[in-house]
N, C-alpha and C positions, 0 to 999 in steps of 0.2 A: 263329456258326461252323458251317460246313457240313462234316459228317463223312461220308465215304463209306466204307462197309465192304464188303470183298470177301473171298471165300474163295479162298485160294491153295493148292489141294490138293497141288500139287507140292512145296510147302514145309511142308505140314501145319500151316497156320495161317490164321487170319482176320487181315486187315490193315485198320486204320483210317487213312485219309488225310485231311488237311486241306489244301486248296488244292494237292493233288497230292503233298504231303510226307508221308512215313510218320510217323504219330503214335503208333501203338500196335499191338501184336500179341497174339494169343491162340493159343498153340501147342496142338495136339491130336494125339491118336492115334485114328485111325478104326478101327472094327470093323464087322462086318455088322449089329450091332444097336444100337451106341451110339457116341458120340463122347466120349472122355475128354479133358477140358481139363486140361492139365498146368502151364501157366505163362501168365501175362498180364503184359505190360510196357507201360507208357506212357512214351514218351520224355520226358526232363526238361522240354523246352520246352512240353509239352502237359499236364503234371501239374496236377491241380486244376481242370480245365476241363470235366470231364464226358465226355472222350473215351473213357475206359475203360468207362464205363457204356453209352455208345452202342455200343461194340464188342461188349460181352457181350450186350446186348439183341438186336442184329441177328444175332449168331452163333447165339444160342439160337433166334431166330425161324427161321433157316435150318434148324437141326437139327429143329425142329418140323415144318416143311414137308416134310422128308425122312422124317418119321415114325420118327425114331430117338430113343433115350434119351440122357441126359447123365450122365456120371460126372464130378463136379466135384472133381477132385484139387487143382486150383489154389485157394488160399485166397480170391483175389479173386472168382473165379466162384462159389465156394461161398457166400461172404458176400453177393454180389449176389442170388443166388437166395433166400437167407434173408430178404432185405429186400423181395423181390418175389414174394409168395406165388402169384401167378398163373402162375409158371414152375415151381413145385415139382412139378407133374405130370410134368415132363420127367426128373426124377431117376431114375436107374437103380435098380431094385429086383430083387434076386435072384428068379428064378422058383421056386427050390426052397425058399428060406427057411432052409436049413441048409447048413453047409459040411462036407464029408467028405473024408477022404484018398483 
């Protein structure tokens, strides 16, 4: 199965297509220093076929190329990064290390 992933910045999401058909999306909120992934959804016809994994990998590769960090709010993205340690360096870490009012 050939999965094509593209960034659709006007919709604030990455899209995965199979044979031109929308198969999955990863919604995000962009900032100057990071991309916060908020929700990932694989359409029912494509579940269990690895489309979600391809989508997340290629989205994270794009974020890396742009030299941004990732805030993995979405459980799917967070779990994927936990299973792929070579992407852990993308995770956002506070520069201050403390939170203040």
